[in-house]
N, C-alpha and C positions, 0 to 999 in steps of 0.2 A: 635411339628412338623411344618414344613413350606414347601411351595412348591418353586421350583427353576427350572431354565433351565441349562442344562449342556452347558457351553460356551467354554470349552476347557479341555486340559489335562496338567498335570504338570509332569516333569521328574526331578530327582535329582541325582546328582552324589554321594552325601553324604546325608544320612537321618538317623533318629532315628531307631534303630534296630527293634522297634515294627512296622515299616512301610514297612519292607522288604517284597516284594511279593505283596503288595497292589497297585492297580491302584489308582492314585491320579487324581481327577477331579476338575475343577474350576466351581463353581456353582454361578449363578446370582439369588439371592433370589427374589421372586416375591410377590407383594401385592395381595389383594383380586381381583383386576382387571387384574391380570397377567402382571402388569407393573413392571419394575425393582425397587427393594426396597433395600436400603443399598448398601454396597460394595460387590463385588464378594468374595466368600469364598472358601477355599481349603477343600476338603472332601475325605474320602476313599470311594471306590465303590466296594462293594462285589457282585453287581448284573450285571455288564457289561453294564452300560448305555452308550449310544452313544451321540456324540455332537448333541445338539438340543433337546434331550429328555426332557420331562417335568417330574420331579421327586419330591418326597417328602423326606425330610431329617430330621435328629435329631441331637441334641446336648446332648443327654442323656449319661452322663459320664459312668454310670454303664454298659450300653449296649455296648458302644464303647470299654471299658476296657475288657469286655468279648469277644468281636469280635476279638480283636488283641491279646488277652491272656496276656496283660500287664497292670499293674496299673499305670505305669509311662509314658504311651504314651502321646505325646504332641498333638495328633490330636483331634480336637474338634467336627468335624462334620462327619456324615456318611449317605450315601444314604440308605433309607429304602424301597423304592419302586419306580417303574417306572409307571407313570400314563398312562392309555389308552387315546389316543387322540380321541376326538369325531369329526366326520366329520361335517362340517358346514351344517346346515339345509338350503336347498334351497327352497325358497317359489315358489310355482307354480303360474304362471300367468293365470288368467281366461279370 
């Protein structure tokens, strides 16, 4: 699993039958410091993440095949969770 930010959505007039009904999102993978890492990736979103959400995603083929109920699906990534955002801790001045 890896973390990412949802940076947009994708629409397609034609797509593989296994993707019918799925929301497609564009993820920007993040490194340990929450900085962009690698190129953006296309993923399916079973959870309803919004643009800007911090998520974790997987490339677990078995999980994705079960999720879309097809072994021949071309999708490689799927969101698995939406992370809670922690409010920034403000230091009190003395």
